[in-house]
N, C-alpha and C positions, 0 to 999 in steps of 0.2 A: 489756589492760595487766596485767603481772605486779606484784602488790603484796604478796602473802604476809602475811595478817593473822594474828592470834593463834590462829586456829583451823586454820591450815595444817597439813595432814597431812604430816609430814616423810618418811614412807615413800614418798612420791611423787617425791622429790628426784632419784633416779637417772633415772627416766623423763623428768622436766622438763629435766634437763641435756641429754639428747639433742635435745629439741625446741628448746631455746634455741641450742645450738650447731650444730644441723644435722648432727651427726656421731653415728654409733653406734660408739664406739670399742671396739677390742678391749683392754679394761682390762688383762688379763695381759701383753699385748705392750707397752702403754704403760708399765706398771710396770717391765718389764724394760729398756726403752729408757732410762727415767728413772734407773734404778739404774747403768746403764752411764755415763750422763753424771755422775752423782754420783761414781763411782769415779774419774773423770778429775779432778774437783775435789780429791779426797782426795790424789791424786798430787802436786798442786801444793802443798797445805798439809794434811797430816794433822792431825786434832784432837789436842790435847795429851793426853798420858797422865800422870796424877797418881798415881804409885805411893807417894808420901810426902806427908804434909801440906805444903801450899804454904808456909806460914809458921807459926811458933809465936807465939800471940797471948796475951799476958799478960792475966789477969783485969782488966778496966778498973775504974778508980775510979768511973767514972760507972755507976750502978746499971743504967740502961737498956742501955748498950752492953755491960756485963758479963753481963747476962742473955742477950742476943743470942749472945754468944760462948760462953756456958756450955752453951747448947742447940744449938750448931752443930757440924758436922763438916766435914772437907775435901770439896771438890767433886771429882767425876771425870766424865769423859764416857764413858758406856757405848758398847759396840758398837751400831750402829743395829739395831733390830729388823727381821727379815725378815717380809715380808708375802706372803700368797698368795691366790689367787682360787679358790673352790670351784666345783663343777660347775654351781651355779645363778648364778654370777657375783658372788657376795658376797665382799667383801674382808675378810680378818682378818689379825691379827698371828700369827705362828707360836706365840706364847705363849698364845693362846686355848685351844689344846688343854689346856694346863695348868689354865686357868680352868674349862674344862668338866669336867675330872676332879674339881676342888674343888667344883663345883656338885653332882655326883653324891654327893660326901662330905657335903655339906650335907644334901641330902635324906635320906641314910641315917642322918644323926645326929638328925633331928627325931623326938622321942618322942611328941608330942602335937599335935593340931590343934584349936584352940579359936576361938570366935566371941566378938568383943569384947562382944556382948550378953549372953553367958553371965556376964560379970563386972560387969554393971550399966551397960554402955555404951549410950548413947542418942543417936542421930543426929539430934536435933531442932533443932540450931543453937543451943541455949540451954544444955543441961546440960554441966557441966564433967567431962570424961571422963578427966582426968589420972590418977586413982587407978585407974580401970578399965584403962587401958592398962598401968600399972605392974604391976598384978596378973596381967594376961593374959600379959605378956611374962616375967615371973619372972626366972629366971636363964638363960633361953635354952633351946635344943633344942625350940623351939616354932614352930608356924605359927599366926599370928593373923589371922583373917579379919575384914575390916571391911566390912560390907554397905553398901548405898546409903544416903546420908544425909549430914548435916553434923555432924561430930564435934568439938566444941570441946575444946581442951586447952591447957594452959600449957607444953607441950613434951613430946616423947617421946624416950626414950633407949633405944637398941637394944643388948641384950647379944649376945655372940657366939652364932653358930649360931641365928639368928632369921630368920624369914620374916614380913613384914608385907604382907598382900595385900588389896587393895581390889577393888571391882566395875568400875573403869575410871575414866578421866578424865571429870570432870563428873558422875559418879555417886556415887562416894565422895569426900567432901571432908573433909580434916582442917584445921581452922582455929584459929589462935591465939586464946586467951581475951582479952577486952577489957583485962584488967589485966596481961597478960604484959609484962615489961620490954622496953625497946627492944632490948637485947642478946640477946634469946632466939633460939635456933636452934629451928625447928619440929620437925625430926626430926634426930637425930644419934646416933652410936654412944655407948655408955654410959661408956666410959673412954678419954679422950684420952690419958692419961699411960701406962698399961699397954698400951693398944691393945686393938682387938677384931678378929675375923676371922669370915668367913662370914656376912655380913649381906646381906639381900635385901629390896628394897622394890618393889612393883609395883602398878599399877592404881589410881591415885587422883590427885586434885588436892590441892595443898598451897597453902592461903591464909594468908599471913603476917599478914593483917589490918592492913595499914598504916594503915587509917582509925582505928584505935584511938588513934593517936598525935596525932590532930587536926592542929595547926598546926606541929609540930616540923620545923625547917628541915632538919636533918640526921638521916637515919633510921638509920644505923649507928653501932656502937661499934668501938673499936680491936680489931684482930685478927680471927679468922675466926668472928665472931658474926653475928647478924641475917640469917641466911640460911633458906631453906626447908628445905634439906637439906645437911648437912655430914657428910662422912666424914673424920675426922681420926685418923690412925694406924690405918687399917683395911687388913688384908690379906684378899684375896679378897671383893669386894663387887660388888653388882649393883643397878642402879636402872633399871626398865623401865616404859614406858608410864606416865609420871608428868608432871603438869602443875603448874608452879610460878607463883604469882600474887603480884606486887607485894611481893617481898622488900626489906627495908631494905638488904641488901648484895647477895648472890648468890642465884640460883635454886638452883644445885648447886655445891658447893665440895668438891672432892677434895683433901685438904690434909694438913698436919702438925699435930702438937699445938699448936705456935705458928708463926706466920709468922716468918721469920728475916731479919734485915738486918745480919748480921755482916761483910758485904762480899763483893765478887766473889771467888770461890774457896772459899766456904763455902755450906753448905745446912743446912737444919733437920733435927734428929733427929725421929724419930717421923712420917716421911712414910708416906702410904698407897702400896699396890702392888697390882697386879692387879685393877683395877676396870673394869667395863663399864657404860657409860651408853647406853641405847638407847631410841629413840622418845620423847624428852622435848620438851615445850613449856614455853617460859618467857617472861613478859613483865612490864613494869612494874618491873624490877629496878633497885635503887639504884646498883649498880656493874656486875657482869657477870652474864651469863646462866649459862654454864657456865665454871668456872675451875679450874685445877689449881695447887698450890703444893708444891713439894719432894717430888713423888711421882712414882712410877715405873710404867711398864707400864700405861697408861690407854687404853682403847678408848672413843671417843665416836662414835655412829653414828646416823644417821636421826633427827636432832633439829633442832629449829627454835627460835630465840631472836629476840625482836623487841621494839621499842618500849620501851626502858628509860626509867625516870623520871629517872635520874641523881641521885637525891636523896642519895646517899652523898657527893656532892662539892658544892663551892661552885658556885653556879649559873653556867653558861656555861663551866665547866672540868671537864666530866664525861667522863673516859675510861672510858665504859661500852660494853663490847664484848659482841657476841653470844657469842664464844668467846674465852677468854683462857687461853693456856698461859703460865703466869707463873713467877716466881722459882724456880729450882732444879728444874723438872720435866724429866723425861728419858723418852724413848721414849713419847710420846703420839701416838696414831693417831686421826685424824678421817676418817670415812668418810660421804659423802653427807648432809651437814648443810646448813643454810641459815640465813640471818640477814637481817633487815630493819630499816632505820631505826635502827641503832646507830652509835656512834662508829666502832668497828671491827667488821668482820664476823668475821674471825679476827685475833687479835693474839698473836704469839709474842714475849715480851719478858722484861725483868727491870728492876727499879729499880736506881738506881746503886749502892746499898749492898747488892746481892745478886747471885747467880749467875743467869745467863740460863738459859732453857729450852734444851735441846738435843735432837737427834735427834727432831724434829718432822716427821710425815709426814701429808699431807693428800691424800686421794683423793676427789675430787668434792665441791664446795661451791658453792652459789648465794648471792651477796650481792646484795641488792636495796636501793637507796637507803641504803646505809651511807656514812658520810663517807670512811672509808679501808677499802675492801673487804678488803684483806689488808695487815697492817702488822707488820712484823718488825723489832725493834730492842732494843738495850740502852741504856737511858737512861743518860746521864752518861758514856758511852764512845764518843762520836761525834767530838769534835774532836781535832785533833792535839795540843792541850795536855791532853787527858784521858788517863788510863791506858788501854791497849789491853784490850778484854775478853778474859778468860781462858776464857770459857765460852760465848759466843754462836757456836755452830757447828751446822751440819747441819740443813738444812730441805729437804724435797722436797715437791713439790705437783704433782698431775696433775688434768686436767679440772676447771678452775675457771671460774666465771662471775662477772664484776663487771657488774651491771646498774645504770646510772644513778646512780653515786656522786654526793652532794650535799652542799652546805653544811648545817650543823646547828646548832640551838640548844644541843645538849648541849655542844659545844666550839666556841663561836662564832668563834674566830680560826683554826680549823683548815681548810685548803683540801682540796677533794675529791681523791682519789686512787684509782686502781684498784689499785695496789700501791705499797708503800714498803719498801725494804730499807736498814737502817742498822745498821752495826757487825758484822752477822752475816757469817760465812764459810761457804763451801760451801752455796750455796743454788741449787736447780734448780727451775725452774717449766716444766712441759711441758704443752702444751694448755691455752691460757688464752684465753677469750673475753671481750672487753670491749666493752660496748654503752652508748654514752651517748645523751643526749637532744639531738638537733641544734638544739633551740630553748632549751636551757638555757645560762645564762651561766657558763662555767667560769673567767671572768676571766683568760684567758691562762696558766693553770697547766698543768703537765705531767700526763699521765694516770698514767704509771709513773715513779717516782723511785727511782734507785739512788744512794746517797749515803753520806756520813759514815763513811768507812773500811770500807765493805763490800767484800768480797773473794770472788773465785771464784764469780760469780754467772752462772748460765746461764738465758737465756730462749729457749724453743724452742717453735715452733708457736703463735704468738700471732695473734690476730685482733682488729682495731679497727674500730668503726663508731660514727659519730654524735657524736664530740667536736669538732664544728666550731669551738667558741670557745676550745678549749684551745690552748696554745702549741705543744706537741709531744706526740706519743704516748709516746715514751720519752726520758727525760732521764737521762744519766749525769753526775752533778755532779763538777766538777773543783776545782782549787785545793788549798789546804792540807789541806782535809778530804775529799779526792776519794775515790771509789770507784776500784778497780783490778781488773784481770783479770775482764773481763765479756765474755760470749759472747752475741750476739743472732742467732738464726737462724730462718728460715722464718716470716716475718711477713707477714701479709695485712692490707690496709687498704681500708676501703670508706667513702669520703666522711667522713673523720675530720679530725684536726688538720692544719694546714698543713705541718707538718714531722713526719716519722716518727721520727727520731733526732737528739738533740742531745747531742753529746759535749763535755764541758767540757775546759778547759785542763789540761795536764799529766797527763791520765788515761793510764795504762800498761796495755799488754796487752789490747787490745780486738779482738775478732773480730766482724765484722758480715757475715752471710751471709743474703741475702734469698731 
């Protein structure tokens, strides 16, 4: 039985997907097919273009709202990233070529390679190495080698043009000091306000040392703090072959200087861009494993997130996702990742008072025992009485697997789903395998829910098995908050729910083609 513990090697995900689905897909062909379906969605409802600020917002008398608006800028929906498949079958965004050029520029700019031990660093799990890291990193243009051992620190800040290289996951460990405050980021870039560029971290475990907080009920502080690694306002960044252990907030946060809640139609200034995360593991996170905020052109590949603690939230209300593409993010590509026992496997979303993620593309993902394997929503823009989302547009996903979604103590009132689409427009899911446990009690809930004003949703090449106690495999919700313009094509069912498709009242523009 597939469980995917914290030591799962995510580089095996591509091969495992073929075993789960029983298919050896021609990914290049499937991507082309998916893009054709997506173009049909765009003809029905092209994404809005914001050539001018949506509205003029006066500086608020309330300090908090005023700060949000001071550091906000108008939102726009970029053209979707083109993706390609190389000769070895690897999937990349077209802008990775630009990132590769910048990597060569980073290497050429390095003037010195040093070992942390040359600056007094000691990996004995006791010595405070904060000063040693600061001296070794200096003002950048340096590669700092960290050998095997446990290196204690109160936090590391990386200047531009820096490489921090360990000996591998489980060999080199960087761990927070016992006295580090709750809001400490274990590794981050040096200047969130001015920004940094060309920053590379590879080959280590990052231990946030949550045990130091003893019985503190909530492990995070407001904003993008309390994570194992945060890139805020970073251009050209890489994180490869890194493990994150028990952070108070996120394992890896690719973000802006400040999170921004100035309203739908706005996003934060100082977002990151052109960042590649590869072969990452994370577990025990208080909120999300890998998350992005107000950042553009992010590639997340061959990574595995599992078993969140949910400690950043009130107990029983932990929206702790393996992968969360959050507020204001654009052109985020996820390739061959996996998640296990999270609230959401992959969630693309926004809060009510922020802009949604747009142009999210998923190629290959395995979700095991997540409560909601794939969850796409713009909170607070669901009901007919809510304002319609200006930003929740454009998600494509190919070659997905949802394995035994379950109820969870993380979010005790949330019912299991293989997929939920709410408020988003132009969503294409192509080649999706959903496998339930025939002995599990799904309490008459649907497996897939398309609802709350979702529009232009295409579900193609789906396979269901084992959801015997569900009410229906696919439910399109009707009524005043209904979904419209939904196409369901090429669906196979093997001993699953008693009903394949349930279409609610007043739903318009439905195509069902078995």
